[in-house]
C-alpha positions in Angstrom: 0.0 0.0 0.0 1.4 3.4 -1.0 2.3 5.6 2.0 0.4 8.9 2.5 2.2 12.1 1.6 3.9 14.1 4.3 1.4 16.3 6.1 2.7 19.9 6.5 1.1 22.1 9.1 1.3 25.7 7.8 0.5 28.3 10.5 -0.8 31.7 9.2 1.3 33.9 11.4 0.3 37.4 12.4 -3.0 38.0 10.5 -2.1 41.6 9.7 1.2 40.5 8.1 2.1 38.6 5.0 1.5 35.0 6.1 -1.4 34.3 3.9 0.2 35.9 0.9 3.3 33.7 1.4 1.2 30.5 1.6 -1.1 31.4 -1.3 1.8 32.3 -3.6 3.7 29.1 -2.7 0.7 27.0 -3.7 -0.2 28.9 -6.8 2.0 26.3 -8.5 -0.1 23.2 -8.3 2.9 20.9 -8.6 3.6 21.8 -4.9 0.7 19.6 -4.0 2.6 16.6 -5.4 5.2 17.0 -2.6 3.0 17.0 0.4 -0.5 17.4 1.9 -0.6 21.0 3.1 -2.9 22.0 6.0 -3.2 25.8 6.7 -4.0 26.4 10.4 -6.0 29.6 10.4 -9.4 31.2 9.7 -11.4 30.8 6.5 -12.8 34.3 6.9 -9.4 35.9 7.3 -7.9 33.8 4.5 -10.7 34.8 2.1 -10.2 38.5 3.1 -6.5 38.3 2.3 -7.0 36.4 -0.9 -9.6 38.9 -2.2 -7.5 41.9 -1.2 -4.4 40.4 -2.9 -6.2 39.2 -6.0 -4.6 35.8 -5.8 -6.7 32.9 -7.2 -5.3 30.1 -5.1 -8.1 27.8 -4.0 -8.4 26.1 -0.6 -10.7 23.5 0.9 -12.1 24.3 4.4 -11.9 21.4 6.9 -12.6 21.3 10.7 -10.3 18.4 11.6 -6.9 17.3 10.4 -8.3 13.9 9.6 -10.4 15.5 6.9 -7.3 16.7 4.9 -7.2 15.4 1.4 -4.2 14.9 -0.9 -4.0 17.1 -4.0 -5.7 20.0 -2.2 -4.7 23.1 -0.1 -6.6 22.3 3.0 -7.5 25.1 5.5 -8.3 23.9 9.0 -10.6 26.2 10.9 -8.7 27.2 14.1 -11.3 29.9 14.9 -14.3 31.2 13.0 -15.3 34.3 14.9 -15.0 37.7 13.4 -11.7 39.5 14.0 -10.5 42.9 12.7 -8.0 42.7 9.9 -5.9 45.7 9.5 -3.2 44.8 7.0 0.1 46.3 7.9 -0.9 47.2 11.5 0.3 44.8 14.2 -2.1 44.4 17.1 -2.3 42.2 20.1 -5.3 40.4 18.5 -3.4 39.7 15.3 -0.4 38.4 17.1 -2.5 36.1 19.3 -4.3 34.6 16.3 -0.9 33.5 15.1 -0.3 31.7 18.4 -3.7 30.1 18.4 -2.8 28.5 15.0 0.5 27.2 16.5 -1.3 25.7 19.5 -3.8 23.8 17.4 -1.0 22.6 15.0 1.0 21.2 18.0 -2.1 19.5 19.4 -2.5 17.7 16.1 1.2 16.9 16.0 1.0 15.2 19.4 -1.9 13.1 18.0 0.2 12.1 15.0 -2.0 13.9 12.5 0.7 16.2 11.0 4.3 15.5 10.3 6.2 18.8 10.0 5.5 22.5 10.9 6.2 25.5 8.7 5.4 28.8 10.5 4.6 32.1 8.9 6.1 35.1 10.7 4.9 36.6 14.0 6.8 39.7 15.2 7.5 41.2 18.6 5.9 44.6 18.4 4.8 47.5 20.6 1.3 46.0 20.8 2.3 42.3 21.0 5.3 41.4 23.1 6.7 38.1 22.0 10.0 36.2 22.6 9.9 34.3 19.3 8.3 31.2 17.9 11.4 29.0 18.5 11.2 29.6 22.3 7.4 29.3 22.2 7.7 25.9 20.6 10.3 24.8 23.1 8.1 25.7 26.0 4.9 24.1 24.6 6.6 20.9 23.5 8.4 20.5 26.8 11.5 19.6 24.9 14.2 17.9 27.0 16.9 19.7 25.1 16.5 23.2 23.9 16.4 23.9 20.2 19.2 25.4 18.2 18.5 27.8 15.3 20.2 26.9 12.1 20.1 29.2 9.1 20.3 27.0 6.0 20.6 27.3 2.3 22.1 24.7 0.0 25.5 23.8 1.7 25.7 26.8 4.0 24.4 26.1 7.5 25.0 28.6 10.3 23.9 27.9 13.9 23.7 30.4 16.7 25.4 29.7 20.0 23.3 32.3 21.8 19.8 33.6 21.5 18.8 37.1 20.4 20.5 39.1 23.1 21.8 42.6 23.7 25.5 42.6 22.9 26.4 43.4 26.5 24.8 40.0 27.5 26.5 37.9 24.8 29.9 37.7 26.5 28.4 36.2 29.8 26.4 33.8 27.7 29.4 32.4 25.8 30.6 29.7 28.2 32.5 26.5 27.6 29.4 24.4 28.3 27.2 26.5 26.0 29.6 26.1 23.1 29.9 22.4 23.7 26.2 21.9 24.0 25.4 23.9 20.9 28.2 22.3 18.8 27.0 18.9 19.8 23.4 19.8 18.8 24.7 21.1 15.5 26.8 18.0 15.0 23.8 15.7 15.6 21.5 17.8 13.3 24.1 17.7 10.5 24.2 13.9 10.8 20.5 13.2 11.4 18.7 16.1 9.6 21.1 16.7 6.7 22.6 13.2 6.3 26.3 14.2 6.6 28.1 11.2 8.0 31.2 12.9 9.4 30.5 16.7 9.5 33.1 19.4 9.8 32.2 22.3 12.1 33.8 25.7 12.2 33.5 27.6 15.4 33.7 31.4 15.1 35.6 33.7 17.5 33.8 36.1 19.8 36.1 39.1 19.6 37.5 40.9 16.5 40.7 39.2 15.1 39.9 36.2 17.2 41.1 38.2 20.3 44.4 39.1 18.6 46.5 36.9 21.0 44.7 38.3 24.0 45.0 42.0 23.2 41.3 42.4 22.3 39.8 39.7 24.5 40.7 36.4 26.1 37.4 34.4 25.5 39.0 32.6 22.5 41.9 31.3 24.6 40.1 30.7 27.8 36.7 29.4 26.6 36.3 28.7 22.9 39.6 26.9 22.2 39.2 24.6 25.2 35.6 23.8 24.2 36.8 22.9 20.7 39.5 20.7 22.2 36.9 18.8 24.3 34.7 18.4 21.2 37.6 16.9 19.3 38.3 14.5 22.2 34.7 13.3 21.8 35.2 12.6 18.1 33.6 15.7 16.7 35.5 17.4 13.9 35.4 21.0 15.3 37.9 23.7 14.2 38.6 27.3 15.1 38.1 29.8 16.6 38.0 31.7 13.3 37.8 35.5 13.0 34.5 36.1 11.3 35.7 38.7 8.8 38.4 36.5 7.3 36.3 33.4 7.6 33.5 34.8 5.4 35.5 37.4 3.4 38.0 34.8 2.1 35.5 32.1 1.5 36.7 29.6 4.2 33.0 28.8 5.0 32.8 26.6 1.8 35.2 24.1 3.5 32.8 23.3 6.3 29.4 21.5 6.7 28.3 23.7 9.6 29.3 26.9 11.3 28.7 27.9 14.9 28.4 31.7 15.3 28.6 33.3 18.7 25.7 35.8 18.3 22.9 36.9 16.1 24.5 39.5 13.8 27.6 37.4 13.4 25.6 34.7 11.8 22.7 36.5 10.2 24.7 39.3 8.4 27.0 37.1 6.3 24.2 34.6 5.8 21.8 37.2 4.3 24.6 38.7 2.3 25.5 35.3 0.7 22.0 33.8 0.1 19.7 36.8 -0.2 16.0 35.9 0.2 16.3 32.2 -0.3 17.4 31.2 3.2 15.5 29.2 5.8 15.4 29.3 9.6 15.3 25.7 10.9 14.9 25.0 14.6 16.9 21.8 15.2 16.7 19.7 18.3 12.9 19.7 18.7 10.7 16.6 18.3 8.9 18.1 15.4 10.6 19.4 12.2 10.0 23.2 12.2 11.1 25.6 9.6 10.2 29.2 8.7 11.0 31.8 6.1 14.0 34.0 6.9 12.2 37.3 7.3 9.7 39.0 9.6 6.0 39.7 9.1 6.8 42.5 6.6 3.9 44.7 7.7 4.9 47.4 5.3 4.2 45.0 2.4 1.0 43.4 3.8 -1.9 43.6 1.4 0.1 44.9 -1.5 0.9 41.7 -3.3 4.6 42.5 -3.5 6.1 39.9 -1.2 8.5 37.2 -2.6 7.5 33.7 -1.4 10.9 32.1 -2.2 11.9 31.8 1.4 8.6 30.2 2.4 8.8 27.8 -0.5 12.3 26.8 0.5 11.1 26.4 4.1 8.6 23.9 2.8 11.2 22.0 0.8 13.6 21.9 3.7 11.0 20.6 6.2 10.1 17.8 3.8 13.7 16.8 3.2 14.6 16.9 6.9 11.6 14.7 7.8 12.7 12.1 5.3 16.3 12.3 6.4 15.3 11.8 10.1 13.2 8.8 9.2 16.0 7.2 7.3 18.6 8.0 10.0 16.5 6.7 12.8 15.7 3.5 10.9 19.4 2.9 10.1 20.6 3.5 13.7 17.8 1.7 15.4 19.7 -1.6 15.3 23.3 -0.8 14.2 25.7 -3.6 13.4 28.3 -4.3 15.9 31.9 -3.3 15.0 34.0 -6.3 14.0 37.2 -4.5 14.4 38.7 -1.4 16.0 38.5 1.5 13.6 41.7 3.4 13.0 41.1 7.1 13.2 42.2 9.2 10.2 43.5 12.5 11.4 44.4 13.8 7.9 41.3 16.0 7.6 41.9 17.3 11.1 45.5 18.2 10.3 44.4 20.0 7.0 41.9 22.2 8.8 44.1 22.8 11.9 46.7 24.7 9.8 45.8 28.4 9.7 45.1 29.7 6.2 47.2 32.5 5.0 48.9 33.0 8.4 50.2 36.5 9.1 
């Protein structure tokens, strides 16, 4: 019997933002329905309002339960049906909360085994709606044993963040040996399980300019980051660094690695956006559910104007489907691994190649 298509839960995000526009534009191309069974978690009334205002002809089928979803259709599950005020481009407390209601219902269905992956449209922290972010919201509501790690991904470029979105004055105290080890280990597992890279190479970036410049600009590299890298190596993880971010990206060293661990938000986001433009995806690794999102905010200034590019949303969908398949294959392969018949001899040639500083001063 043929297996059912992967069921993708798509949450509509802030209802005054561009969530519905992203979803409708993504599924204007009907071939997308061949990849998965999409279920929008939202409101038929709000969805219709957006579609009419945008002049987009994408059709959807209204359902009340995830069990009713049909393949070959864009299904819209009614999370709420009461009237709400839609003010495109104007974030409100109500519009933000409707986005959270969609997530809550999608997670309920995930726990019941009714959906497989989650792709979230943007919800922003605004003056009218104070919000710490969807990644943290998912961690709290899934009661995840291990906290997630944000990975920015596009093609072979994958940048993970060692710290959350923090004021710069708080970053230094958050960069600890244990944090770096924990995040690097989470990145290592994700590269193996979610991206099917058998023996990934991870670059760890420095915290200070010029990687501390031998202690003149900071000592975190010598006292924290380098020892963490050494302990990772002792555990069999191919970790290298710390690398000064300007040289690392400016001279193209990033292409030699499968994953990169940046110390803080701007250090990872700025080069990533510069290199990939609007096609990147935000993936929250380490959660029970595969969750991806487009790499931009709710774009309130564009809401209702039919001018938003859906490329990042489409790539978020592709990425979620690929990772779900990879996890399934990985878990099946490692459920009953064969016993080693001999002691493996470790090959340090790769380690030696990357340990030599490039273009040393």
